[in-house]
N, C-alpha and C positions, 0 to 999 in steps of 0.2 A: 259057711256064711250064717250069720245070725238070722233066726226065723223072722223076727220083726222087720229087719232091714230087707229081707227078701220079700216079705208081704207088702211093705210100703212101696218098694220099687215096682212090684207087680200092679199095685193099685194105681200108682202114678202113671205107669206106662199104658195101662188099659183105659182107665177112667178119664184121666185128664187130657189124654191125646184126642179123645173123641169129642169130649164137651168143649174144650177150650182150644180148638184149633186157631181161633182168631188171635190168640195170644202170641203164637209164632209169627203170624202175619204182622201183628203190631210191633213185635220186637224187631223184625226184618225192616219194617218202616222206620223204626227209631234209627237204626243204623244207616239206612240209605237216604231217607227224606227227613231231615231233622226239623225244618220248618213245618212241613205237613203234619208230622207227628205232634209237634207242640200245639199247633193249631187245632188238630182233632182232639187232643187231651183237654185243651181249654174249653172247647165247645161241649165236649161230653161232660167235663167237669162242671160247667155252668148248668147244664141240664140236671146233673146229679144234685148240685147245690140246691136248685129250684125244688126238686122233688123233696129232698129232706126238709126243706123249709116249709113246704106246703104240708107234709106229713106231721111235722112237730109243732105247728102253730097251736093246736089245741092243748098241747102238753106243757108248753113253756109259757110261764106267766110273768117273768121278770125280763127286763131288757138287757141286763148284763149277762144273764144266762144265755139269752138268745144271741147276743154277740159272740160269746165264747164258743157256742154251737157252730155259728157260721164260720168262725176262724178255724175250728177244728175240722169241719167238713172241707174247707178250702185247703188246708194243710194236708188232708188225706189225699186230695187230687195230686198235689205236688209229690207226695210220698209214692204214690202209685207210678207216676212217670219215672222218678228216679229209681225206683225198684226194678222197673222193667228195662230201663236203660242199663243198669248194672248187670241184670240177668242176661241181657243181650250181649253184653261184653263177656260175660262168663261163658256163654255158648260159644262164642268166637274163640276163646282161649281154650276151651275144651277140644274144639276141632283142630286147632293148631297143634295142641299137645298130642292128640292121637295121630295126626299126620307125621309129627316127628317121631313118635314112638314107632310107627310103622315103618319109617325109613330106617330107623337104627336097628329094628329087629330083622330087617332083610340082610343086614351085614353080617 
């Protein structure tokens, strides 16, 4: 195994599983409760947008730049949801693939 691959897997398994346990819960909610996950994402995205706007007010002096920033931040919330939806489906795919592999290896 390549050393860098081993190192990155080790970092991912140790650090991210401890700090980002809420991501697994969020992805589980995406698969089970679509409406609730969309609502939660919209509410947290609105708070995120408000925070970014409040932090960037002193630095943005033109209206078109401000509008583009708002569209970009709003788009990042949509990308966040779509990314975690795809990753949740990928986790289900990996579990199914492992289950099939285990069944075939028993034969």
